[in-house]
The first five atom37 places (N, CA, C, CB, O) and aatype in JSON, in Angstrom:
{
  "aatype": [20, 20, 20, 20, 20, 20, 20, 20, 20, 20, 20, 20, 20, 20, 20, 20, 20, 20, 20, 20, 20, 20, 20, 20, 20, 20, 20, 20, 20, 20, 20, 20, 20, 20, 20, 20, 20, 20, 20, 20, 20, 20, 20, 20, 20, 20, 20, 20, 20, 20, 20, 20, 20, 20, 20, 20, 20, 20, 20, 20, 20, 20, 20, 20, 20, 20, 20, 20, 20, 20, 20, 20, 20, 20, 20, 20, 20, 20, 20, 20, 20, 20, 20, 20, 20, 20, 20, 20, 20, 20, 20, 20, 20, 20, 20, 20, 20, 20, 20, 20, 20],
  "atom_mask": [
    [1, 1, 1, 1, 1],
    [1, 1, 1, 1, 1],
    [1, 1, 1, 1, 1],
    [1, 1, 1, 1, 1],
    [1, 1, 1, 1, 1],
    [1, 1, 1, 1, 1],
    [1, 1, 1, 1, 1],
    [1, 1, 1, 1, 1],
    [1, 1, 1, 1, 1],
    [1, 1, 1, 1, 1],
    [1, 1, 1, 1, 1],
    [1, 1, 1, 1, 1],
    [1, 1, 1, 1, 1],
    [1, 1, 1, 1, 1],
    [1, 1, 1, 1, 1],
    [1, 1, 1, 1, 1],
    [1, 1, 1, 1, 1],
    [1, 1, 1, 1, 1],
    [1, 1, 1, 1, 1],
    [1, 1, 1, 1, 1],
    [1, 1, 1, 1, 1],
    [1, 1, 1, 1, 1],
    [1, 1, 1, 1, 1],
    [1, 1, 1, 1, 1],
    [1, 1, 1, 1, 1],
    [1, 1, 1, 1, 1],
    [1, 1, 1, 1, 1],
    [1, 1, 1, 1, 1],
    [1, 1, 1, 1, 1],
    [1, 1, 1, 1, 1],
    [1, 1, 1, 1, 1],
    [1, 1, 1, 1, 1],
    [1, 1, 1, 1, 1],
    [1, 1, 1, 1, 1],
    [1, 1, 1, 1, 1],
    [1, 1, 1, 1, 1],
    [1, 1, 1, 1, 1],
    [1, 1, 1, 1, 1],
    [1, 1, 1, 1, 1],
    [1, 1, 1, 1, 1],
    [1, 1, 1, 1, 1],
    [1, 1, 1, 1, 1],
    [1, 1, 1, 1, 1],
    [1, 1, 1, 1, 1],
    [1, 1, 1, 1, 1],
    [1, 1, 1, 1, 1],
    [1, 1, 1, 1, 1],
    [1, 1, 1, 1, 1],
    [1, 1, 1, 1, 1],
    [1, 1, 1, 1, 1],
    [1, 1, 1, 1, 1],
    [1, 1, 1, 1, 1],
    [1, 1, 1, 1, 1],
    [1, 1, 1, 1, 1],
    [1, 1, 1, 1, 1],
    [1, 1, 1, 1, 1],
    [1, 1, 1, 1, 1],
    [1, 1, 1, 1, 1],
    [1, 1, 1, 1, 1],
    [1, 1, 1, 1, 1],
    [1, 1, 1, 1, 1],
    [1, 1, 1, 1, 1],
    [1, 1, 1, 1, 1],
    [1, 1, 1, 1, 1],
    [1, 1, 1, 1, 1],
    [1, 1, 1, 1, 1],
    [1, 1, 1, 1, 1],
    [1, 1, 1, 1, 1],
    [1, 1, 1, 1, 1],
    [1, 1, 1, 1, 1],
    [1, 1, 1, 1, 1],
    [1, 1, 1, 1, 1],
    [1, 1, 1, 1, 1],
    [1, 1, 1, 1, 1],
    [1, 1, 1, 1, 1],
    [1, 1, 1, 1, 1],
    [1, 1, 1, 1, 1],
    [1, 1, 1, 1, 1],
    [1, 1, 1, 1, 1],
    [1, 1, 1, 1, 1],
    [1, 1, 1, 1, 1],
    [1, 1, 1, 1, 1],
    [1, 1, 1, 1, 1],
    [1, 1, 1, 1, 1],
    [1, 1, 1, 1, 1],
    [1, 1, 1, 1, 1],
    [1, 1, 1, 1, 1],
    [1, 1, 1, 1, 1],
    [1, 1, 1, 1, 1],
    [1, 1, 1, 1, 1],
    [1, 1, 1, 1, 1],
    [1, 1, 1, 1, 1],
    [1, 1, 1, 1, 1],
    [1, 1, 1, 1, 1],
    [1, 1, 1, 1, 1],
    [1, 1, 1, 1, 1],
    [1, 1, 1, 1, 1],
    [1, 1, 1, 1, 1],
    [1, 1, 1, 1, 1],
    [1, 1, 1, 1, 1],
    [1, 1, 1, 1, 1]
  ],
  "atom_positions": [
    [[21.15, -7.79, -15.28], [20.4, -7.01, -14.32], [21.35, -6.05, -13.61], [19.68, -7.92, -13.3], [22.47, -6.42, -13.27]],
    [[20.89, -4.83, -13.4], [21.74, -3.84, -12.74], [21.77, -4.09, -11.24], [21.26, -2.41, -13.04], [20.81, -4.58, -10.64]],
    [[22.89, -3.74, -10.66], [23.05, -3.93, -9.23], [22.46, -2.75, -8.47], [24.54, -4.12, -8.87], [22.61, -1.6, -8.89]],
    [[21.8, -3.03, -7.37], [21.18, -1.98, -6.56], [22.24, -1.19, -5.81], [20.16, -2.58, -5.57], [23.26, -1.76, -5.41]],
    [[22.02, 0.09, -5.61], [22.96, 0.88, -4.81], [23.02, 0.33, -3.38], [22.54, 2.38, -4.8], [22.07, -0.27, -2.89]],
    [[24.15, 0.55, -2.75], [24.35, 0.03, -1.39], [23.81, 0.99, -0.33], [25.84, -0.23, -1.14], [24.17, 0.87, 0.84]],
    [[22.97, 1.92, -0.71], [22.4, 2.9, 0.21], [21.25, 2.26, 0.99], [21.92, 4.16, -0.55], [20.29, 1.8, 0.37]],
    [[21.31, 2.22, 2.32], [20.23, 1.61, 3.1], [18.9, 2.35, 2.96], [20.61, 1.55, 4.56], [17.84, 1.73, 3.02]],
    [[18.94, 3.67, 2.76], [17.7, 4.41, 2.55], [17.01, 3.95, 1.28], [17.98, 5.92, 2.49], [15.79, 3.77, 1.25]],
    [[17.79, 3.76, 0.23], [17.23, 3.3, -1.04], [16.66, 1.89, -0.89], [18.29, 3.33, -2.15], [15.55, 1.62, -1.35]],
    [[17.4, 1.0, -0.27], [16.93, -0.38, -0.1], [15.64, -0.45, 0.72], [18.01, -1.23, 0.58], [14.72, -1.19, 0.37]],
    [[15.57, 0.33, 1.81], [14.36, 0.33, 2.64], [13.18, 0.91, 1.89], [14.6, 1.12, 3.92], [12.07, 0.37, 1.96]],
    [[13.39, 2.0, 1.17], [12.28, 2.59, 0.42], [11.83, 1.68, -0.71], [12.68, 3.95, -0.14], [10.63, 1.63, -1.01]],
    [[12.75, 0.97, -1.34], [12.38, 0.01, -2.38], [11.55, -1.12, -1.79], [13.64, -0.55, -3.07], [10.53, -1.51, -2.36]],
    [[11.99, -1.65, -0.66], [11.26, -2.74, 0.0], [9.87, -2.27, 0.42], [12.03, -3.25, 1.24], [8.89, -2.99, 0.21]],
    [[9.77, -1.09, 1.0], [8.48, -0.57, 1.43], [7.54, -0.32, 0.26], [8.68, 0.72, 2.21], [6.35, -0.59, 0.35]],
    [[8.08, 0.19, -0.83], [7.22, 0.44, -2.0], [6.76, -0.87, -2.64], [7.97, 1.28, -3.04], [5.61, -0.96, -3.09]],
    [[7.61, -1.88, -2.68], [7.2, -3.16, -3.25], [6.12, -3.83, -2.4], [8.41, -4.1, -3.38], [5.2, -4.46, -2.94]],
    [[6.22, -3.71, -1.09], [5.18, -4.26, -0.21], [3.86, -3.52, -0.43], [5.61, -4.16, 1.28], [2.8, -4.15, -0.5]],
    [[3.91, -2.2, -0.54], [2.69, -1.41, -0.75], [2.04, -1.75, -2.1], [3.0, 0.1, -0.69], [0.83, -1.92, -2.17]],
    [[2.84, -1.85, -3.14], [2.3, -2.2, -4.46], [1.75, -3.62, -4.46], [3.38, -2.06, -5.55], [0.71, -3.88, -5.06]],
    [[2.42, -4.53, -3.78], [1.93, -5.91, -3.68], [0.61, -6.0, -2.95], [2.96, -6.78, -2.99], [-0.3, -6.71, -3.37]],
    [[0.49, -5.27, -1.84], [-0.78, -5.28, -1.08], [-1.91, -4.68, -1.92], [-0.63, -4.49, 0.24], [-3.02, -5.21, -1.92]],
    [[-1.62, -3.6, -2.63], [-2.61, -2.99, -3.51], [-3.06, -3.98, -4.59], [-2.05, -1.72, -4.16], [-4.25, -4.09, -4.88]],
    [[-2.11, -4.69, -5.18], [-2.43, -5.65, -6.24], [-3.26, -6.81, -5.71], [-1.15, -6.17, -6.89], [-4.22, -7.24, -6.36]],
    [[-2.91, -7.33, -4.55], [-3.66, -8.44, -3.96], [-5.1, -8.03, -3.67], [-2.98, -8.94, -2.67], [-6.03, -8.75, -4.01]],
    [[-5.28, -6.88, -3.05], [-6.64, -6.4, -2.75], [-7.43, -6.15, -4.03], [-6.59, -5.12, -1.9], [-8.61, -6.48, -4.11]],
    [[-6.79, -5.57, -5.01], [-7.47, -5.3, -6.27], [-7.88, -6.55, -7.01], [-6.6, -4.47, -7.16], [-9.01, -6.65, -7.5]],
    [[-6.98, -7.51, -7.09], [-7.31, -8.78, -7.77], [-8.43, -9.49, -7.03], [-6.07, -9.69, -7.87], [-9.35, -10.01, -7.66]],
    [[-8.36, -9.54, -5.7], [-9.42, -10.2, -4.94], [-10.76, -9.51, -5.17], [-9.07, -10.2, -3.44], [-11.76, -10.18, -5.45]],
    [[-10.79, -8.18, -5.05], [-12.06, -7.46, -5.17], [-12.67, -7.63, -6.56], [-11.86, -5.98, -4.87], [-13.87, -7.91, -6.68]],
    [[-11.87, -7.48, -7.58], [-12.38, -7.61, -8.95], [-12.85, -9.03, -9.22], [-11.31, -7.21, -9.96], [-13.92, -9.23, -9.8]],
    [[-12.06, -10.0, -8.82], [-12.42, -11.4, -9.07], [-13.69, -11.78, -8.31], [-11.27, -12.33, -8.66], [-14.6, -12.38, -8.88]],
    [[-13.75, -11.45, -7.01], [-14.91, -11.83, -6.22], [-16.18, -11.14, -6.73], [-14.69, -11.49, -4.75], [-17.22, -11.78, -6.87]],
    [[-16.08, -9.85, -7.0], [-17.26, -9.12, -7.48], [-17.73, -9.66, -8.83], [-16.96, -7.62, -7.6], [-18.93, -9.75, -9.08]],
    [[-16.81, -10.01, -9.69], [-17.19, -10.56, -10.99], [-17.86, -11.92, -10.83], [-15.96, -10.67, -11.9], [-18.9, -12.18, -11.43]],
    [[-17.26, -12.79, -10.03], [-17.79, -14.15, -9.89], [-19.1, -14.19, -9.12], [-16.77, -15.03, -9.21], [-19.98, -14.99, -9.44]],
    [[-19.25, -13.34, -8.11], [-20.43, -13.43, -7.25], [-21.53, -12.43, -7.61], [-20.03, -13.22, -5.83], [-22.67, -12.61, -7.2]],
    [[-21.21, -11.37, -8.38], [-22.22, -10.36, -8.62], [-22.6, -10.14, -10.07], [-21.77, -9.11, -8.07], [-23.66, -9.57, -10.34]],
    [[-21.77, -10.56, -10.99], [-22.01, -10.25, -12.39], [-22.85, -11.34, -13.07], [-20.69, -10.08, -13.13], [-22.61, -12.53, -12.88]],
    [[-23.84, -10.91, -13.84], [-24.62, -11.85, -14.65], [-25.55, -12.75, -13.85], [-23.71, -12.68, -15.44], [-25.89, -13.84, -14.31]],
    [[-25.95, -12.33, -12.7], [-26.86, -13.15, -11.88], [-28.26, -12.59, -11.96], [-26.38, -13.21, -10.41], [-28.48, -11.4, -12.19]],
    [[-29.19, -13.47, -11.76], [-30.58, -13.06, -11.7], [-30.77, -12.27, -10.4], [-31.56, -14.29, -11.76], [-30.37, -12.74, -9.34]],
    [[-31.37, -11.08, -10.45], [-31.55, -10.27, -9.23], [-32.3, -11.01, -8.13], [-32.29, -9.0, -9.57], [-32.1, -10.71, -6.95]],
    [[-33.14, -11.95, -8.47], [-33.88, -12.69, -7.45], [-32.96, -13.64, -6.68], [-35.02, -13.49, -8.1], [-33.29, -14.03, -5.55]],
    [[-31.82, -14.01, -7.25], [-30.87, -14.93, -6.6], [-29.93, -14.22, -5.63], [-30.06, -15.66, -7.64], [-29.31, -14.87, -4.78]],
    [[-29.8, -12.92, -5.76], [-28.81, -12.19, -4.96], [-29.27, -12.09, -3.51], [-28.57, -10.78, -5.55], [-30.37, -11.6, -3.23]],
    [[-28.42, -12.56, -2.61], [-28.72, -12.5, -1.18], [-28.13, -11.21, -0.59], [-28.17, -13.75, -0.43], [-27.22, -10.62, -1.17]],
    [[-28.66, -10.8, 0.53], [-28.18, -9.57, 1.16], [-27.66, -9.84, 2.56], [-29.3, -8.53, 1.22], [-28.04, -10.81, 3.22]],
    [[-26.77, -8.97, 2.99], [-26.24, -8.97, 4.35], [-26.5, -7.56, 4.89], [-24.68, -9.34, 4.39], [-25.92, -6.59, 4.41]],
    [[-27.38, -7.46, 5.87], [-27.81, -6.17, 6.43], [-28.35, -5.24, 5.34], [-26.64, -5.5, 7.17], [-28.13, -4.03, 5.39]],
    [[-29.02, -5.8, 4.37], [-29.64, -5.02, 3.32], [-28.72, -4.66, 2.16], [-30.19, -3.79, 3.89], [-29.16, -4.0, 1.21]],
    [[-27.47, -5.08, 2.21], [-26.5, -4.8, 1.15], [-26.24, -6.11, 0.42], [-25.16, -4.19, 1.74], [-26.1, -7.15, 1.06]],
    [[-26.16, -6.08, -0.91], [-25.88, -7.33, -1.62], [-24.61, -8.0, -1.11], [-25.75, -7.06, -3.12], [-23.62, -7.34, -0.79]],
    [[-24.66, -9.31, -1.03], [-23.56, -10.1, -0.47], [-22.25, -9.85, -1.21], [-23.89, -11.59, -0.53], [-21.19, -9.76, -0.59]],
    [[-22.32, -9.72, -2.55], [-21.09, -9.52, -3.31], [-20.45, -8.17, -3.0], [-21.38, -9.63, -4.8], [-19.23, -8.02, -3.14]],
    [[-21.25, -7.18, -2.59], [-20.68, -5.88, -2.21], [-20.01, -5.98, -0.84], [-21.79, -4.79, -2.19], [-18.93, -5.42, -0.64]],
    [[-20.64, -6.68, 0.08], [-20.07, -6.83, 1.43], [-18.73, -7.55, 1.37], [-21.04, -7.59, 2.35], [-17.74, -7.07, 1.93]],
    [[-18.69, -8.71, 0.68], [-17.47, -9.51, 0.66], [-16.52, -9.16, -0.48], [-17.84, -10.95, 0.57], [-15.37, -9.58, -0.47]],
    [[-16.98, -8.39, -1.45], [-16.12, -8.02, -2.55], [-15.63, -6.59, -2.5], [-16.83, -8.23, -3.82], [-14.65, -6.25, -3.17]],
    [[-16.28, -5.73, -1.71], [-15.88, -4.33, -1.61], [-15.57, -3.96, -0.16], [-16.97, -3.41, -2.19], [-14.46, -3.53, 0.15]],
    [[-16.55, -4.12, 0.74], [-16.36, -3.69, 2.13], [-15.28, -4.5, 2.85], [-17.67, -3.82, 2.89], [-14.45, -3.91, 3.54]],
    [[-15.28, -5.81, 2.71], [-14.29, -6.65, 3.41], [-12.86, -6.36, 2.95], [-14.61, -8.12, 3.2], [-11.99, -6.19, 3.8]],
    [[-12.58, -6.29, 1.63], [-11.21, -5.93, 1.24], [-10.83, -4.51, 1.65], [-11.05, -6.08, -0.26], [-9.67, -4.24, 1.96]],
    [[-11.81, -3.6, 1.65], [-11.52, -2.24, 2.09], [-11.12, -2.23, 3.56], [-12.75, -1.33, 1.87], [-10.15, -1.58, 3.94]],
    [[-11.85, -2.97, 4.39], [-11.52, -3.06, 5.81], [-10.16, -3.73, 6.01], [-12.62, -3.85, 6.56], [-9.35, -3.27, 6.81]],
    [[-9.91, -4.82, 5.27], [-8.61, -5.5, 5.38], [-7.47, -4.59, 4.94], [-8.62, -6.79, 4.55], [-6.4, -4.59, 5.55]],
    [[-7.68, -3.82, 3.89], [-6.65, -2.89, 3.41], [-6.37, -1.8, 4.44], [-7.07, -2.26, 2.08], [-5.22, -1.4, 4.61]],
    [[-7.4, -1.32, 5.12], [-7.2, -0.31, 6.16], [-6.44, -0.86, 7.36], [-8.54, 0.26, 6.61], [-5.56, -0.2, 7.91]],
    [[-6.77, -2.08, 7.77], [-6.05, -2.71, 8.88], [-4.6, -2.94, 8.48], [-6.73, -4.06, 9.29], [-3.69, -2.65, 9.26]],
    [[-4.37, -3.44, 7.27], [-3.01, -3.67, 6.8], [-2.24, -2.35, 6.72], [-3.03, -4.36, 5.43], [-1.08, -2.29, 7.11]],
    [[-2.89, -1.3, 6.22], [-2.23, 0.0, 6.09], [-1.81, 0.55, 7.44], [-3.15, 0.99, 5.38], [-0.73, 1.11, 7.58]],
    [[-2.66, 0.39, 8.44], [-2.32, 0.86, 9.78], [-1.13, 0.08, 10.33], [-3.53, 0.73, 10.73], [-0.19, 0.68, 10.87]],
    [[-1.15, -1.22, 10.19], [-0.01, -2.04, 10.64], [1.24, -1.66, 9.86], [-0.32, -3.55, 10.47], [2.31, -1.49, 10.44]],
    [[1.1, -1.52, 8.57], [2.23, -1.21, 7.69], [2.87, 0.12, 8.07], [1.76, -1.18, 6.22], [4.09, 0.23, 8.12]],
    [[2.05, 1.13, 8.33], [2.59, 2.45, 8.65], [3.23, 2.5, 10.04], [1.48, 3.49, 8.57], [4.27, 3.14, 10.22]],
    [[2.62, 1.83, 11.01], [3.11, 1.94, 12.38], [4.14, 0.89, 12.77], [1.97, 1.87, 13.32], [4.88, 1.1, 13.73]],
    [[4.21, -0.23, 12.06], [5.13, -1.3, 12.44], [6.18, -1.64, 11.4], [4.35, -2.52, 12.75], [7.28, -2.07, 11.76]],
    [[5.89, -1.46, 10.13], [6.79, -1.93, 9.07], [7.71, -0.82, 8.58], [5.98, -2.49, 7.91], [8.92, -1.04, 8.42]],
    [[7.17, 0.35, 8.33], [7.97, 1.46, 7.81], [8.81, 2.02, 8.95], [7.06, 2.56, 7.19], [8.32, 2.24, 10.05]],
    [[10.09, 2.25, 8.66], [11.01, 2.74, 9.68], [11.43, 4.17, 9.38], [12.24, 1.82, 9.78], [11.54, 4.57, 8.22]],
    [[11.67, 4.92, 10.43], [12.29, 6.23, 10.27], [13.79, 6.0, 10.11], [11.99, 7.18, 11.49], [14.38, 5.21, 10.84]],
    [[14.37, 6.69, 9.18], [15.8, 6.58, 8.94], [16.43, 7.96, 9.09], [16.09, 5.98, 7.55], [15.8, 8.97, 8.8]],
    [[17.66, 7.97, 9.52], [18.41, 9.21, 9.62], [18.81, 9.62, 8.2], [19.65, 9.05, 10.54], [19.5, 8.88, 7.5]],
    [[18.39, 10.8, 7.79], [18.69, 11.28, 6.45], [20.02, 12.02, 6.38], [17.59, 12.18, 5.97], [20.41, 12.49, 5.31]],
    [[20.69, 12.13, 7.49], [21.96, 12.84, 7.5], [21.75, 14.3, 7.78], [22.69, 12.66, 6.18], [20.66, 14.74, 8.16]],
    [[22.81, 15.05, 7.6], [22.78, 16.47, 7.87], [22.27, 17.22, 6.64], [24.17, 16.98, 8.28], [22.69, 16.93, 5.52]],
    [[21.36, 18.18, 6.83], [20.87, 18.94, 5.67], [21.99, 19.76, 5.04], [19.71, 19.87, 6.09], [22.93, 20.16, 5.73]],
    [[21.91, 20.01, 3.74], [22.97, 20.77, 3.06], [23.17, 22.17, 3.64], [22.66, 20.88, 1.59], [24.3, 22.66, 3.65]],
    [[22.12, 22.82, 4.13], [22.25, 24.16, 4.69], [23.15, 24.13, 5.94], [20.88, 24.73, 5.04], [23.95, 25.04, 6.14]],
    [[23.01, 23.1, 6.75], [23.81, 23.0, 7.98], [25.28, 22.77, 7.63], [23.29, 21.87, 8.89], [26.16, 23.28, 8.31]],
    [[25.54, 22.0, 6.59], [26.92, 21.72, 6.21], [27.6, 22.98, 5.7], [26.98, 20.62, 5.14], [28.77, 23.21, 6.01]],
    [[26.9, 23.8, 4.91], [27.51, 25.03, 4.39], [27.64, 26.09, 5.49], [26.69, 25.58, 3.22], [28.53, 26.93, 5.42]],
    [[26.77, 26.07, 6.48], [26.84, 27.06, 7.56], [27.99, 26.79, 8.5], [25.54, 27.07, 8.34], [28.42, 27.7, 9.22]],
    [[28.52, 25.57, 8.51], [29.61, 25.21, 9.4], [30.97, 25.63, 8.85], [29.59, 23.72, 9.65], [32.0, 25.37, 9.46]],
    [[30.97, 26.27, 7.71], [32.26, 26.74, 7.19], [32.61, 26.07, 5.89], [33.35, 26.49, 8.2], [33.71, 26.29, 5.37]],
    [[31.73, 25.29, 5.34], [32.0, 24.68, 4.05], [31.93, 25.72, 2.96], [31.02, 23.54, 3.77], [31.36, 26.8, 3.16]],
    [[32.5, 25.43, 1.82], [32.46, 26.39, 0.72], [31.06, 26.48, 0.16], [33.45, 26.0, -0.39], [30.39, 25.46, -0.01]],
    [[30.63, 27.67, -0.13], [29.29, 27.91, -0.66], [29.42, 28.06, -2.17], [28.62, 29.19, -0.01], [29.76, 29.13, -2.67]],
    [[29.14, 26.98, -2.9], [29.27, 26.98, -4.36], [27.98, 27.45, -4.99], [29.65, 25.58, -4.89], [27.03, 26.68, -5.14]],
    [[27.95, 28.73, -5.37], [26.76, 29.28, -6.04], [27.1, 29.67, -7.41], [26.18, 30.46, -5.3], [26.24, 30.15, -8.14]]
  ]
}
């Protein structure tokens, strides 16, 4: 296995992307599994409703969507960090550095 670079920006972005992909996968697996088990191949007379919407749609689509939005808000405002990217290349060359064109 290759060793990860020692750059903190890279490590943080890797961690943040893995969390985002993991959350997406969990929500997707839950939604697909629940909708399949509770909504597929059932007699229409057996399907119950919640506020006029089939139960499998409420708990298989709306609930994971709401949970994903709450998680995304927490993730964006509490988990992801701003990092100092350093000095832009234009500023470094304007300070008297050699301009290699």
